[in-house]
C-alpha positions in Angstrom: 82.7 -17.2 -167.1 78.6 -18.2 -167.3 77.2 -16.9 -170.2 74.8 -13.9 -168.8 71.3 -16.3 -171.0 72.4 -19.7 -169.0 73.3 -18.5 -165.8 69.6 -17.0 -165.6 68.1 -20.5 -166.8 70.2 -22.1 -164.4 69.1 -20.3 -161.9 65.4 -20.9 -162.5 65.1 -24.9 -162.4 68.9 -26.0 -163.8 69.4 -28.2 -166.8 66.2 -30.7 -166.6 64.2 -28.0 -167.6 65.6 -27.4 -171.1 63.1 -30.9 -172.1 59.6 -28.9 -170.8 61.1 -25.4 -172.0 61.9 -26.3 -175.8 58.1 -28.4 -175.7 56.4 -25.4 -174.5 55.1 -21.9 -176.5 56.4 -23.6 -180.2 55.0 -26.9 -182.9 57.2 -28.4 -185.3 57.2 -26.8 -188.6 56.7 -27.5 -192.0 59.2 -30.4 -192.7 60.7 -31.6 -196.1 62.1 -28.2 -197.8 65.9 -27.1 -198.3 68.0 -26.1 -195.0 68.9 -23.0 -197.0 66.2 -22.3 -195.1 64.8 -24.9 -194.1 62.1 -24.4 -191.4 63.0 -26.3 -188.3 61.5 -28.3 -185.9 61.4 -26.1 -182.1 61.1 -29.3 -180.0 62.5 -32.3 -179.3 60.2 -35.8 -179.5 59.8 -35.1 -182.9 61.6 -38.8 -183.8 58.9 -39.5 -186.8 60.0 -36.3 -188.6 62.7 -37.0 -191.4 65.9 -34.8 -191.5 67.8 -34.3 -194.5 71.2 -35.1 -194.8 72.8 -31.6 -194.8 75.2 -29.8 -197.0 76.3 -26.4 -197.0 73.7 -25.1 -199.2 71.0 -27.7 -199.6 72.1 -27.3 -203.2 75.6 -29.2 -203.4 77.1 -32.9 -203.2 76.9 -34.1 -199.3 80.0 -35.9 -198.5 79.7 -39.2 -197.2 79.9 -38.2 -193.7 76.6 -36.2 -194.2 74.6 -39.1 -193.8 75.4 -40.5 -190.7 73.4 -40.0 -188.0 74.8 -37.4 -185.4 74.3 -39.6 -182.4 76.0 -42.3 -183.8 79.8 -40.1 -183.8 79.4 -39.1 -179.8 82.6 -39.6 -177.8 81.5 -42.2 -175.8 82.8 -41.4 -172.1 84.2 -38.3 -173.7 85.5 -35.8 -170.8 87.7 -33.3 -172.7 86.1 -29.8 -174.4 84.0 -29.8 -177.2 82.7 -27.5 -179.9 79.3 -27.1 -182.0 79.6 -25.4 -184.9 76.3 -24.6 -185.9 75.9 -23.7 -189.7 73.0 -21.1 -190.9 72.2 -19.7 -194.2 68.6 -17.6 -194.6 67.3 -15.8 -191.2 64.6 -12.8 -192.3 61.4 -12.4 -191.6 60.4 -10.4 -194.5 61.4 -11.7 -198.0 64.6 -10.4 -199.1 62.8 -10.0 -202.4 60.5 -7.6 -201.1 60.4 -4.4 -202.4 61.9 -5.5 -205.7 58.9 -6.3 -207.3 58.6 -9.9 -207.6 55.4 -11.5 -207.4 56.1 -15.3 -205.7 55.4 -18.4 -203.2 59.3 -17.9 -201.4 59.1 -21.4 -202.3 62.7 -21.4 -203.3 63.6 -19.3 -200.4 62.8 -20.8 -197.2 64.2 -19.6 -194.3 64.3 -19.0 -190.5 62.6 -16.6 -189.0 63.8 -14.4 -186.2 62.0 -15.6 -183.9 63.0 -19.4 -185.2 66.4 -18.5 -184.9 66.1 -16.1 -181.6 64.8 -19.2 -180.0 67.6 -21.9 -181.1 70.0 -19.4 -180.0 68.7 -19.0 -176.5 68.1 -23.2 -176.3 71.8 -23.4 -177.3 72.7 -20.8 -174.8 71.4 -22.9 -171.7 72.3 -26.2 -172.6 75.9 -25.0 -173.4 78.5 -22.0 -173.5 79.2 -19.3 -176.7 82.6 -18.7 -178.1 84.1 -17.2 -180.7 86.6 -18.3 -183.5 89.3 -16.9 -182.0 88.9 -18.1 -178.8 88.6 -21.5 -180.6 91.6 -20.9 -183.3 93.1 -20.9 -180.0 92.5 -23.5 -178.9 92.9 -25.5 -181.4 96.2 -24.1 -181.4 96.9 -25.4 -177.9 97.1 -21.3 -176.6 94.3 -21.7 -174.5 91.0 -23.4 -173.3 87.1 -23.1 -174.2 84.3 -24.6 -171.7 83.8 -27.9 -171.4 80.3 -27.8 -174.3 80.2 -24.5 -176.7 79.1 -23.2 -179.8 79.8 -21.1 -182.2 77.6 -19.5 -184.9 78.6 -19.3 -188.0 77.1 -17.8 -191.0 77.2 -18.7 -194.7 77.0 -17.1 -198.7 77.1 -13.3 -197.3 73.9 -12.4 -197.8 72.1 -9.3 -196.4 70.1 -11.3 -194.2 72.5 -11.4 -191.4 73.5 -7.7 -191.3 69.3 -6.4 -190.9 68.4 -10.4 -189.3 71.0 -12.0 -187.6 73.3 -8.7 -186.2 70.6 -7.3 -183.9 69.7 -10.5 -182.1 73.6 -11.6 -181.6 73.8 -8.0 -180.1 71.6 -8.1 -177.8 73.0 -11.6 -176.4 76.5 -10.3 -176.8 77.1 -12.8 -179.0 80.1 -13.0 -181.9 79.7 -15.3 -184.6 81.8 -15.6 -187.9 80.3 -14.6 -191.4 81.5 -16.6 -194.3 81.4 -14.3 -197.8 82.6 -15.4 -201.8 84.4 -12.8 -203.5 82.3 -12.9 -206.7 79.3 -10.7 -205.0 81.5 -8.1 -203.7 83.1 -7.6 -206.6 81.1 -8.5 -209.8 78.0 -8.0 -207.9 75.5 -10.6 -209.8 73.8 -13.2 -208.4 75.1 -16.3 -207.0 73.8 -19.5 -209.4 72.6 -21.0 -205.7 70.4 -18.5 -204.9 69.4 -17.6 -208.5 68.1 -21.1 -208.8 66.4 -20.4 -205.4 64.7 -18.2 -207.0 63.8 -19.2 -210.0 62.3 -22.0 -208.5 60.0 -19.5 -205.7 58.9 -17.7 -209.6 58.6 -21.1 -212.0 57.7 -24.0 -209.5 59.7 -27.2 -209.9 57.5 -28.0 -213.2 58.2 -24.4 -215.0 61.5 -24.5 -214.2 62.3 -27.7 -215.9 60.3 -26.9 -218.9 62.6 -23.6 -219.1 65.5 -25.1 -218.5 65.0 -27.8 -221.3 64.4 -24.9 -223.7 67.4 -23.0 -222.8 70.0 -25.9 -223.1 68.1 -26.4 -226.2 69.1 -22.7 -227.5 72.7 -23.1 -226.0 72.9 -26.4 -229.0 71.8 -29.4 -226.3 68.8 -31.7 -226.6 67.4 -30.3 -223.2 65.2 -33.4 -223.3 67.7 -35.8 -223.5 70.1 -34.0 -220.8 67.3 -33.6 -218.0 65.8 -37.5 -218.5 69.5 -38.3 -218.6 69.5 -37.6 -214.6 69.2 -40.9 -212.4 66.0 -39.9 -210.5 67.3 -42.6 -207.7 70.5 -41.0 -207.3 68.6 -37.5 -207.3 66.2 -38.5 -204.6 68.6 -40.3 -202.5 70.3 -37.1 -202.3 67.5 -35.1 -201.7 65.4 -37.2 -200.0 63.7 -33.8 -199.0 62.6 -32.5 -202.1 60.2 -33.9 -204.7 61.0 -35.8 -207.4 61.3 -33.3 -209.9 63.0 -30.8 -207.6 65.6 -33.0 -207.2 66.4 -34.1 -210.4 66.7 -30.4 -211.2 69.0 -29.9 -208.1 71.4 -33.4 -208.9 71.3 -31.8 -212.6 72.6 -27.8 -211.9 74.7 -28.9 -209.5 76.4 -32.0 -210.0 75.9 -32.8 -213.7 75.6 -29.7 -215.7 79.7 -28.4 -216.3 79.5 -25.2 -214.5 79.9 -23.0 -217.5 76.8 -24.6 -219.0 74.8 -24.3 -215.6 76.1 -20.4 -214.9 75.2 -19.6 -218.8 71.3 -21.5 -218.4 70.5 -19.8 -215.1 72.0 -16.3 -215.7 69.7 -16.2 -218.4 66.5 -17.6 -217.2 67.0 -15.1 -214.0 67.5 -12.2 -216.0 64.6 -13.3 -218.2 62.3 -14.5 -215.3 63.1 -11.9 -212.6 65.0 -9.2 -213.3 69.0 -7.9 -213.5 70.8 -9.9 -211.8 73.3 -6.8 -210.8 70.1 -5.3 -209.0 69.2 -8.2 -207.0 72.6 -8.9 -206.1 73.0 -5.6 -204.4 69.9 -6.1 -202.6 70.6 -9.6 -201.6 74.4 -10.1 -200.3 76.4 -8.1 -197.4 78.2 -4.9 -198.9 81.6 -3.8 -197.8 80.1 -1.0 -195.5 78.5 -4.1 -193.5 81.3 -6.4 -193.6 83.3 -3.6 -192.0 80.7 -2.6 -189.5 80.6 -6.6 -188.6 84.1 -6.5 -188.1 84.0 -3.5 -186.2 82.0 -5.3 -183.6 84.2 -8.2 -183.0 82.7 -10.5 -185.3 84.9 -13.0 -187.7 84.7 -12.1 -191.6 85.8 -15.8 -193.1 86.1 -16.9 -196.9 83.4 -19.4 -198.8 85.2 -19.1 -202.1 85.5 -16.7 -204.6 83.1 -18.2 -207.2 80.7 -20.5 -204.4 81.6 -23.3 -207.0 82.5 -26.9 -205.8 86.0 -26.5 -205.2 86.2 -30.2 -206.1 84.9 -29.6 -209.1 87.5 -27.2 -210.4 90.6 -28.4 -211.8 93.6 -28.3 -209.1 94.6 -24.9 -210.9 91.4 -23.3 -211.0 90.6 -24.6 -207.0 94.0 -22.4 -206.3 93.2 -19.5 -207.9 89.5 -19.3 -206.5 90.8 -19.3 -202.7 93.9 -17.2 -203.7 90.8 -14.3 -205.0 88.9 -14.9 -202.1 91.6 -14.1 -199.6 93.3 -11.3 -201.7 89.5 -9.7 -202.1 89.5 -9.8 -198.2 92.8 -9.0 -197.6 92.2 -5.5 -199.7 88.4 -4.6 -198.2 89.6 -5.6 -194.6 93.0 -5.8 -194.1 95.5 -8.3 -193.5 93.9 -11.0 -191.1 94.2 -15.0 -190.1 90.6 -16.2 -191.4 88.9 -19.4 -191.7 87.0 -21.3 -194.8 83.8 -22.6 -195.5 83.9 -25.4 -198.5 80.9 -24.1 -200.7 78.7 -26.4 -200.8 80.4 -28.4 -197.5 82.7 -30.2 -200.7 86.5 -31.0 -200.6 89.1 -33.6 -201.1 92.6 -34.2 -200.2 93.8 -31.7 -203.0 91.5 -28.7 -202.0 92.2 -29.6 -198.2 96.3 -29.2 -199.3 95.6 -26.0 -201.3 94.0 -24.7 -198.4 97.2 -25.3 -196.6 99.8 -24.1 -199.0 97.6 -20.9 -199.0 98.1 -20.5 -195.1 93.5 -20.9 -194.2 93.7 -21.5 -191.0 90.7 -23.5 -190.7 87.9 -25.2 -193.0 84.7 -26.1 -192.2 83.2 -28.8 -193.9 79.5 -30.1 -193.3 80.4 -33.0 -191.4 77.3 -33.0 -188.7 79.2 -33.9 -185.4 81.3 -31.8 -182.1 85.2 -30.4 -182.5 87.0 -31.6 -180.4 91.1 -30.8 -180.0 92.4 -33.7 -182.6 90.0 -33.2 -185.3 91.7 -31.7 -188.5 91.8 -27.8 -188.9 91.2 -28.2 -192.9 88.8 -30.5 -192.2 86.4 -29.3 -188.9 82.9 -30.7 -188.8 79.3 -28.2 -188.6 76.0 -29.0 -187.8 73.1 -27.3 -189.8 71.0 -25.5 -188.1 67.8 -28.3 -188.9 70.3 -31.0 -187.1 70.5 -28.7 -183.5 68.1 -30.4 -181.6 69.1 -33.5 -182.0 72.3 -32.8 -180.7 70.6 -30.6 -177.5 68.7 -33.7 -177.2 72.3 -35.6 -176.6 73.5 -33.2 -174.4 70.3 -33.4 -172.3 70.5 -37.2 -172.3 74.4 -37.4 -171.8 74.2 -34.9 -168.5 71.6 -37.3 -166.8 73.1 -40.3 -167.7 
């Protein structure tokens, strides 16, 4: 069945009009922000714009595949069905901290506006068919079929944005998505370090956060200046090539260099000192059980995103399994038993993490490798495309259709 949005558009002009449609009314937005809410270019033909390599939150270590050109992996001559799984984080018109007494530039909490998100969803509907996760799951199991070119929308981190802003847009279009949540935000009701870092950058700025971090590490008995100075600036900039040198080093330090416990303690302390109660902020920042229950009732899929939201590859083998068991138990307790997908926190996985998912019966696990899904893909290392890379895939689809 053709989706109504695509059916209407197709009747007007056909696929060739997509180039004109995508180049009118919109101009490219600011470049260089992290994909945890990076402003996306909304039209084709912006080849001069540099797109950063993608990771689940813009703060973690990408896999090697994240560095590849999304067009280079296209299966030449492929005629079988394919699905483009798209990944989103922040989507909001009003900043998430509005009403919480924070004066900030929001530079660290950049996201799509509702208009930008709706425009991209409509672009996807005009060029391919939407499916939900149960349809993808059945197809990958060999028990069903999907359209030749389809897409699936996914949303990471269990953000309140997803109920306030995303859900109405999906409902108006009769679309179903996958919402990946962590256990810590539901049980502990505390800000996850990744989001706390975004807010600290908004309040303190790059240099301010570096200064405060050095001071905090000194309080913990470390040589803060030495720790910060030890970061390989070239490696940090290579990973975060869309950030300033200072911000790239800070992100590299906080997500990949500092021990997890040290990072959590430092970020937690700075958050309480400069922003406020972590519990109060978490209540406004994340989805609660009421919102998750409503999403579930409306036919959306609730998936796992780890319990602690730490990169599973940075945890010991026993800790990885415990983390996965805890999030699955939390979701089973709150929503009932169900087959669930997982998105790897920060997109990071290795063979042992994959094996842990298999042992625990996780149905699908999504990475941040930017390419189409085909039926031959490993169900525990499925690719996803960040919102900032979608235009490249839409352009590819247009060019392929004209070949």
